[in-house]
C-alpha positions as CSV (number, residue, x, y, z in Angstrom):
1,X,-0.2,0.1,0.0
2,X,0.8,3.9,-0.3
3,X,0.3,6.6,2.5
4,X,-1.8,7.0,5.2
5,X,-2.5,10.7,5.1
6,X,-4.6,11.7,8.4
7,X,-6.8,15.0,8.8
8,X,-6.9,15.9,12.5
9,X,-10.5,17.8,13.1
10,X,-9.1,21.1,12.2
11,X,-7.3,20.5,9.0
12,X,-10.9,20.7,6.9
13,X,-9.3,21.7,4.0
14,X,-9.0,20.5,0.4
15,X,-5.5,21.7,-0.2
16,X,-4.3,20.9,3.2
17,X,-0.5,19.6,2.9
18,X,-1.2,16.3,3.7
19,X,-3.4,15.5,1.2
20,X,-1.1,17.0,-1.6
21,X,0.0,14.4,-4.2
22,X,-2.2,12.0,-3.2
23,X,-2.2,9.2,-5.1
24,X,-6.4,7.9,-5.0
25,X,-6.0,4.5,-6.6
26,X,-3.7,3.4,-3.5
27,X,-3.4,5.8,-0.8
28,X,-6.2,6.0,2.4
29,X,-6.9,9.1,4.0
30,X,-7.9,8.3,7.8
31,X,-10.7,10.4,9.2
32,X,-11.6,9.7,13.0
33,X,-13.9,10.9,16.0
34,X,-12.3,10.4,19.2
35,X,-13.4,10.6,22.3
36,X,-10.1,11.6,24.2
37,X,-10.4,14.6,21.9
38,X,-14.0,15.6,23.1
39,X,-12.6,15.3,26.9
40,X,-9.1,16.1,27.5
41,X,-11.0,19.3,28.8
42,X,-15.0,18.9,28.6
43,X,-15.7,20.7,25.5
44,X,-18.6,22.7,25.2
45,X,-21.3,20.7,23.6
46,X,-22.3,22.2,20.7
47,X,-18.6,22.3,19.9
48,X,-18.1,18.8,19.7
49,X,-21.1,18.8,17.2
50,X,-19.7,21.1,15.0
51,X,-16.4,19.6,15.0
52,X,-18.1,15.7,14.2
53,X,-20.6,17.3,12.1
54,X,-17.6,19.2,10.1
55,X,-15.4,16.4,9.5
56,X,-18.1,14.0,8.4
57,X,-19.3,16.2,5.5
58,X,-15.7,16.9,4.6
59,X,-15.4,13.0,4.4
60,X,-18.2,12.9,2.6
61,X,-16.5,15.6,0.1
62,X,-14.0,13.7,-0.2
63,X,-15.5,10.5,-0.8
64,X,-17.0,11.9,-3.8
65,X,-13.7,13.3,-5.6
66,X,-12.6,9.6,-5.4
67,X,-10.2,9.8,-1.9
68,X,-10.4,6.6,-0.2
69,X,-11.6,7.8,3.1
70,X,-11.6,5.5,6.3
71,X,-13.6,7.7,8.6
72,X,-14.0,5.8,12.1
73,X,-17.1,7.7,14.3
74,X,-16.8,7.8,17.8
75,X,-19.8,5.0,17.9
76,X,-18.0,2.6,16.1
77,X,-17.4,-1.0,18.3
78,X,-13.9,-1.1,18.3
79,X,-13.0,2.6,18.3
80,X,-10.2,2.9,21.0
81,X,-11.1,6.5,22.0
82,X,-7.8,8.0,20.7
83,X,-5.6,9.4,17.9
84,X,-2.7,7.2,18.6
85,X,-5.5,3.8,19.0
86,X,-7.0,4.5,15.6
87,X,-3.8,4.9,13.9
88,X,-2.2,1.8,15.1
89,X,-5.4,0.1,14.1
90,X,-5.7,2.1,10.3
91,X,-1.8,0.4,10.2
92,X,-3.3,-2.9,10.9
93,X,-5.9,-2.9,8.3
94,X,-4.0,-0.8,5.4
95,X,-0.2,-2.0,5.8
96,X,0.5,1.9,5.0
97,X,4.5,2.8,4.0
98,X,4.5,5.8,5.3
99,X,1.9,7.9,7.8
100,X,1.8,11.7,6.0
101,X,0.1,14.2,8.4
102,X,0.0,18.1,8.6
103,X,1.3,19.9,11.8
104,X,-1.0,20.0,14.6
105,X,-2.5,23.0,16.5
106,X,-1.2,21.8,19.7
107,X,1.8,20.9,21.4
108,X,0.3,17.8,23.1
109,X,-0.6,16.3,19.5
110,X,2.5,16.7,18.1
111,X,4.5,14.8,21.1
112,X,1.8,11.9,20.3
113,X,2.2,12.0,16.5
114,X,6.3,12.1,17.0
115,X,6.1,9.0,19.0
116,X,4.0,7.2,15.8
117,X,7.1,6.1,14.6
118,X,8.4,3.9,17.2
119,X,5.6,2.7,18.1
120,X,4.0,1.2,14.3
121,X,7.5,0.9,13.1
122,X,6.3,3.3,10.0
123,X,7.7,6.6,8.9
124,X,5.9,9.5,9.7
125,X,6.1,12.5,7.9
126,X,4.9,15.7,9.4
127,X,4.5,18.5,6.7
128,X,4.0,22.1,7.4
129,X,0.4,23.8,7.8
130,X,0.8,26.2,5.1
131,X,-2.9,27.2,5.4
132,X,-0.9,30.1,7.9
133,X,0.9,32.7,6.5
134,X,3.8,32.7,9.0
135,X,5.6,29.4,9.6
136,X,6.9,28.6,13.3
137,X,10.4,29.0,12.0
138,X,10.1,32.5,10.4
139,X,8.2,33.6,13.4
140,X,11.2,32.1,15.4
141,X,13.4,34.3,12.8
142,X,11.6,37.4,13.4
143,X,11.6,36.9,17.4
144,X,15.1,36.6,17.5
145,X,17.2,39.1,19.3
146,X,14.0,41.6,19.7
147,X,13.7,42.8,23.3
148,X,10.0,42.9,23.0
149,X,7.6,41.1,20.9
150,X,4.9,43.3,19.8
151,X,2.3,42.5,17.6
152,X,1.9,45.7,15.5
153,X,5.7,45.6,14.2
154,X,4.6,41.5,13.2
155,X,1.9,42.8,11.6
156,X,3.7,45.8,9.6
157,X,5.7,42.9,8.4
158,X,2.8,40.8,7.2
159,X,1.7,43.6,5.7
160,X,4.5,44.2,3.2
161,X,5.1,40.2,2.8
162,X,1.8,39.6,1.3
163,X,1.2,43.1,-0.2
164,X,-1.9,43.5,1.9
165,X,-3.9,47.1,1.9
166,X,-0.4,48.5,0.4
167,X,0.2,51.3,-2.0
168,X,3.8,51.6,-3.8
169,X,5.5,50.3,-0.4
170,X,3.6,52.0,1.5
171,X,0.1,51.7,3.6
172,X,-3.1,52.6,2.1
173,X,-4.5,55.6,3.7
174,X,-0.9,56.7,4.7
175,X,-1.0,55.0,8.4
176,X,-0.9,51.4,9.4
177,X,-3.3,51.0,11.9
178,X,-6.5,52.9,12.6
179,X,-7.2,51.6,15.8
180,X,-8.0,54.9,17.1
181,X,-11.2,55.0,15.1
182,X,-12.6,51.9,16.1
183,X,-13.6,52.2,19.5
184,X,-17.2,54.0,19.5
185,X,-19.5,53.1,22.2
186,X,-22.5,51.3,21.3
187,X,-26.0,54.1,20.6
188,X,-29.5,53.6,20.6
189,X,-31.1,52.9,17.1
190,X,-28.3,50.2,15.8
191,X,-29.6,47.9,12.8
192,X,-28.0,44.6,13.7
193,X,-28.5,42.0,10.8
194,X,-28.9,38.7,12.0
195,X,-26.2,36.3,11.9
196,X,-26.0,33.5,9.1
197,X,-27.5,30.6,10.6
198,X,-27.4,27.0,8.8
199,X,-29.6,24.6,8.2
200,X,-29.5,21.5,10.4
201,X,-29.2,18.5,7.4
202,X,-29.7,15.1,8.4
203,X,-25.7,14.5,9.3
204,X,-25.6,17.5,11.7
205,X,-28.9,16.1,13.0
206,X,-27.4,12.5,13.5
207,X,-24.4,14.1,15.1
208,X,-26.9,16.1,17.4
209,X,-28.3,13.1,19.2
210,X,-25.0,11.5,19.2
211,X,-23.6,14.0,21.4
212,X,-26.7,14.8,23.2
213,X,-26.4,11.1,24.5
214,X,-22.5,11.0,24.8
215,X,-21.7,14.4,26.5
216,X,-25.1,15.5,28.2
217,X,-22.6,16.4,31.4
218,X,-20.8,18.7,29.5
219,X,-21.2,22.7,29.4
220,X,-22.9,24.2,26.8
221,X,-26.6,24.4,24.9
222,X,-26.4,21.8,22.0
223,X,-29.5,23.8,20.5
224,X,-30.1,25.5,18.6
225,X,-27.6,24.7,16.6
226,X,-26.6,26.9,13.4
227,X,-22.8,26.7,12.4
228,X,-22.0,26.2,9.2
229,X,-20.2,23.2,8.6
230,X,-19.4,22.8,4.9
231,X,-16.9,24.8,2.9
232,X,-20.0,26.1,0.5
233,X,-22.1,27.5,3.8
234,X,-18.8,28.9,5.2
235,X,-18.1,30.3,1.8
236,X,-21.8,31.9,2.0
237,X,-21.1,33.1,5.5
238,X,-18.4,34.8,4.8
239,X,-20.1,36.9,1.9
240,X,-22.4,37.7,4.4
241,X,-20.0,39.1,6.7
242,X,-18.8,41.0,3.5
243,X,-21.9,42.7,2.4
244,X,-24.2,43.1,5.6
245,X,-21.9,44.0,8.8
246,X,-18.2,44.6,7.4
247,X,-18.9,48.1,6.6
248,X,-20.0,49.1,10.5
249,X,-17.5,46.3,11.8
250,X,-14.7,48.7,12.9
251,X,-16.6,51.3,14.1
252,X,-18.4,49.3,17.0
253,X,-15.6,46.1,17.5
254,X,-15.3,47.4,20.6
255,X,-19.1,47.1,21.7
256,X,-21.5,45.2,23.9
257,X,-25.6,45.5,23.7
258,X,-27.4,43.2,26.0
259,X,-29.2,40.7,24.3
260,X,-27.2,41.1,20.8
261,X,-24.2,38.5,21.2
262,X,-23.2,38.9,17.6
263,X,-22.9,42.8,16.9
264,X,-21.1,43.2,13.8
265,X,-18.5,40.6,14.0
266,X,-18.2,37.9,11.2
267,X,-18.4,34.7,13.1
268,X,-15.9,33.5,10.7
269,X,-13.2,32.4,13.7
270,X,-14.8,28.6,14.0
271,X,-14.5,28.3,10.2
272,X,-11.3,29.8,9.5
273,X,-9.9,27.8,12.4
274,X,-11.1,24.5,11.7
275,X,-10.0,24.8,7.8
276,X,-13.0,25.7,6.1
277,X,-11.9,29.0,5.4
278,X,-8.4,30.0,4.4
279,X,-6.9,33.3,6.2
280,X,-5.8,34.9,2.7
281,X,-8.9,34.0,0.9
282,X,-10.5,35.9,3.9
283,X,-8.3,38.5,4.0
284,X,-8.7,39.2,-0.4
285,X,-12.3,39.2,-0.4
286,X,-12.3,41.7,2.4
287,X,-9.4,43.7,1.1
288,X,-11.6,44.0,-2.2
289,X,-14.8,45.3,-0.5
290,X,-12.6,48.4,0.4
291,X,-11.3,49.1,-2.8
292,X,-14.8,48.2,-4.5
293,X,-16.0,51.3,-1.9
294,X,-18.3,48.7,0.0
295,X,-16.5,49.3,3.8
296,X,-14.2,52.3,5.2
297,X,-10.8,51.6,5.5
298,X,-11.0,51.7,9.6
299,X,-13.5,48.8,9.4
300,X,-11.3,46.5,6.7
301,X,-8.0,47.3,8.4
302,X,-9.2,46.4,11.7
303,X,-10.5,43.3,10.7
304,X,-7.8,42.0,8.2
305,X,-5.5,43.4,11.0
306,X,-7.4,40.6,13.4
307,X,-6.1,37.7,10.7
308,X,-2.8,38.6,9.6
309,X,-1.7,40.1,13.0
310,X,-3.2,39.0,16.1
311,X,-4.1,35.5,14.9
312,X,-0.5,34.7,12.9
313,X,0.9,36.5,15.7
314,X,-0.7,34.3,19.0
315,X,0.4,31.0,16.9
316,X,3.7,32.5,16.3
317,X,3.9,32.8,20.1
318,X,2.9,29.5,21.1
319,X,5.1,27.5,19.4
320,X,8.0,29.7,20.1
321,X,7.4,29.5,24.3
322,X,5.8,26.1,24.3
323,X,5.9,23.6,26.5
324,X,7.1,26.2,29.3
325,X,4.5,28.7,28.4
326,X,1.4,26.4,29.8
327,X,2.9,27.1,33.0
328,X,3.6,30.9,33.1
329,X,1.9,32.3,36.2
330,X,4.3,35.9,36.7
331,X,1.6,37.4,38.9
332,X,1.4,34.0,41.3
333,X,-2.5,33.9,40.8
334,X,-4.0,30.9,42.8
335,X,-7.7,31.6,42.9
336,X,-9.5,28.8,41.9
337,X,-12.1,29.8,38.6
338,X,-15.4,31.3,40.6
339,X,-18.8,29.1,39.6
340,X,-20.3,32.3,38.5
341,X,-18.3,31.1,35.2
342,X,-20.1,28.1,34.6
343,X,-23.4,29.1,35.9
344,X,-23.8,32.9,35.2
345,X,-25.6,33.2,38.8
346,X,-24.2,36.4,39.4
347,X,-25.5,39.9,40.4
348,X,-23.5,41.3,37.9
349,X,-24.8,42.2,35.0
350,X,-21.9,42.2,32.3
351,X,-21.1,38.9,33.4
352,X,-24.3,37.6,33.7
353,X,-24.8,38.4,29.6
354,X,-21.2,37.1,28.5
355,X,-21.6,33.8,30.4
356,X,-24.9,33.7,29.2
357,X,-24.2,33.6,25.7
358,X,-21.4,31.9,25.7
359,X,-23.7,28.6,27.4
360,X,-26.1,29.7,24.6
361,X,-23.7,30.1,21.3
362,X,-19.8,28.6,22.4
363,X,-19.1,32.1,21.3
364,X,-18.4,35.7,22.4
365,X,-17.1,38.8,20.8
366,X,-13.3,39.8,21.5
367,X,-13.8,42.6,24.0
368,X,-16.3,40.3,26.4
369,X,-13.7,37.7,26.3
370,X,-10.9,40.3,27.4
371,X,-13.0,43.3,29.3
372,X,-15.0,41.4,31.1
373,X,-14.8,37.7,31.4
374,X,-10.9,37.9,31.1
375,X,-10.9,41.2,33.2
376,X,-12.9,39.9,36.1
377,X,-10.5,36.4,36.1
378,X,-7.3,38.9,36.2
379,X,-8.6,41.1,39.1
380,X,-9.9,38.1,40.9
381,X,-6.2,36.7,40.8
382,X,-7.9,33.0,39.2
383,X,-5.6,30.5,38.3
384,X,-4.3,30.7,34.8
385,X,-4.6,27.1,34.0
386,X,-8.4,27.3,35.8
387,X,-8.7,30.1,33.1
388,X,-7.3,28.6,30.1
389,X,-9.2,25.3,30.8
390,X,-12.4,27.2,30.7
391,X,-11.8,29.4,27.6
392,X,-10.6,26.4,25.8
393,X,-13.8,24.3,26.9
394,X,-16.5,26.9,26.1
395,X,-15.9,28.4,22.9
396,X,-16.2,26.6,19.7
397,X,-13.2,28.5,18.0
398,X,-11.1,28.0,20.9
399,X,-7.4,25.6,20.1
400,X,-4.8,25.7,22.3
401,X,-2.6,27.5,19.9
402,X,-4.8,30.6,19.4
403,X,-6.4,29.9,23.4
404,X,-3.2,29.5,25.4
405,X,-1.5,33.3,24.2
406,X,-4.4,35.0,24.0
407,X,-5.5,34.2,28.1
408,X,-2.1,33.7,29.3
409,X,-0.6,36.8,27.8
410,X,-3.1,38.9,26.6
411,X,-6.0,38.4,29.3
412,X,-4.0,37.9,32.7
413,X,-0.5,39.1,32.2
414,X,0.7,35.4,33.1
415,X,3.7,35.5,30.9
416,X,5.2,39.0,32.9
417,X,4.6,41.0,29.2
418,X,5.5,39.0,26.3
419,X,2.0,39.6,24.7
420,X,1.1,42.5,26.1
421,X,3.0,45.6,27.0
422,X,0.5,45.9,30.2
423,X,-1.8,43.8,32.2
424,X,-5.6,44.8,30.3
425,X,-7.2,45.6,33.9
426,X,-10.2,48.0,34.1
427,X,-12.7,49.2,36.8
428,X,-16.4,49.3,35.9
429,X,-16.1,52.5,33.8
430,X,-14.7,50.7,31.0
431,X,-17.8,48.3,30.3
432,X,-20.0,51.4,31.2
433,X,-18.6,53.1,28.5
434,X,-18.6,50.3,25.6
435,X,-21.7,48.3,26.5
436,X,-25.5,49.1,28.1
437,X,-24.7,46.5,30.7
438,X,-24.8,48.6,33.7
439,X,-28.4,49.8,32.9
440,X,-29.8,46.7,34.2
441,X,-27.2,46.3,37.1
442,X,-28.0,45.4,40.7
443,X,-24.4,47.5,41.0
444,X,-23.9,51.3,40.9
445,X,-21.4,52.0,38.5
446,X,-20.4,55.1,39.9
447,X,-19.7,53.9,43.3
448,X,-16.1,53.4,43.7
449,X,-16.8,51.7,47.8
450,X,-19.4,49.7,49.6
451,X,-22.2,46.8,49.3
452,X,-23.8,48.2,46.1
453,X,-20.7,49.5,44.4
454,X,-19.5,48.0,41.0
455,X,-17.0,45.2,42.1
456,X,-15.2,45.8,38.9
457,X,-14.3,49.6,40.5
458,X,-12.4,48.4,43.6
459,X,-11.2,44.9,42.4
460,X,-9.4,47.2,39.8
461,X,-7.5,49.1,42.6
462,X,-6.8,46.2,44.9
463,X,-5.4,44.4,42.0
464,X,-2.8,47.3,41.7
465,X,-1.8,47.4,45.3
466,X,-2.0,44.1,45.9
467,X,0.6,43.6,42.6
468,X,2.6,46.8,42.9
469,X,5.9,45.0,43.7
470,X,5.6,43.7,40.0
471,X,3.9,46.1,38.7
472,X,4.9,49.9,39.6
473,X,8.1,50.1,37.3
474,X,6.0,48.8,34.1
475,X,6.0,52.5,32.3
476,X,2.8,52.0,31.1
477,X,1.1,52.0,34.7
478,X,3.4,55.1,35.7
479,X,0.2,57.0,36.1
480,X,-1.9,54.6,37.7
481,X,0.7,54.0,40.2
482,X,1.3,57.9,40.8
483,X,-2.4,57.6,42.1
484,X,-2.4,54.3,44.0
485,X,0.4,56.1,45.9
486,X,-2.2,58.8,46.2
487,X,-4.4,56.8,47.8
488,X,-4.8,57.7,52.0
489,X,-4.6,54.8,54.6
490,X,-8.4,55.0,55.1
491,X,-8.9,54.6,51.1
492,X,-6.5,51.8,50.8
493,X,-7.9,49.6,53.7
494,X,-11.7,50.1,52.5
495,X,-10.6,49.1,48.9
496,X,-9.3,46.6,50.5
497,X,-11.8,45.4,52.6
498,X,-14.6,45.9,50.1
499,X,-12.6,43.3,47.9
500,X,-11.8,40.7,50.3
501,X,-15.4,40.7,51.6
502,X,-16.8,40.3,47.7
503,X,-14.0,37.3,46.8
504,X,-14.4,35.5,50.2
505,X,-18.3,35.4,49.4
506,X,-17.5,34.6,45.6
507,X,-15.3,31.8,46.9
508,X,-18.1,30.3,49.2
509,X,-20.7,30.1,45.9
């Protein structure tokens, strides 16, 4: 026999490197649903259903194109429940000369794959994942010798390399970054288009029934289910975003509105991160929308920066810093993850809304993740390992390579400044400015202290006081710590007592 070509659940691309030069007459494509991947953390039910349905549809497409597909379903009688076990069984069935797989998205999977050659006595070829625009080796070369690995400079290099929004060697419009124009708070009367909702077909219905039966104790609502699960559906969702949301994405990308989880965001990260969409095709389509006059530059540049800047950057950080990165805890945070992250039961309306929408949709947009949920975890001093696990569990677009640098670096400052130049800590005023959550909250955002004051207010100052030895030398926090130094002993004591009272009550729930 020829090659056994393994396709992982986040590699659902017809042009994936592991399928290149595939000999249809004697190579076999292996795709397998394994329990270990659904349960190494207890992934959101909707996330599991999305992955399995997309995998099954992808396998069907390959079969229609003439590939010999060996598809293992979760319920198959002999399913071993692990990648290694299923590859071993496939080797016994097909006796391949070589196993070919594309570089995986998680360090633990790479370690597993690297053990197969010895375990099965078969050559294993790990091919680069060329869906990304920057290889781990290229990122390592970019990072070499730099004192600070700032995303902005990496992003500019990516723009130049791929000639994106460039004009005669200079950035379109004369500036690299239009983020200052992308921070408008929500206003009344916003007309928000409905997000794309795919219809549930028989394949997806079968998967939903499987997940309901096999993973009933996992977090999250399984239905209604409306993710795209094929490339055709994902491409349609891309077109809907460009035509209906992109023009206002820039202005309101940081805004939060109660009962409106989707806002003007693209909701394409599900499809991009599992392979149904390619990053460069998304970038080119949105770039063309600017040149066609369909969307302003601030919206298009801001969106493209998320893909070729931030997304590629965090993957580079992940592979540059792993495996040590998984244990980073610069601020020595040790508190357990509060129960409210699962239940949503809290008087803090902002947290209640974000947890509720996360439970319902396996999605929250980046400001909800960073400045509400993440900000709270940062200020409360929650253990980074527990926060990382929660984010990996609850979001359908979360894989460790993208989740961990965002949580460890951007949200919790647990890497001590590798990703972010300062902690993204904020009091209640930021949330009040960028959302309408505070209008219906039990607490008063205008009060700094007391039982009815917004907890973000005193938790913010308590965080700064608690971590002053580690943070006060940070030049971006000099003005903040100047304010801390001016606090009276009574102000400091009251702030710390309010924080202690709140956290102790939180720990008891």
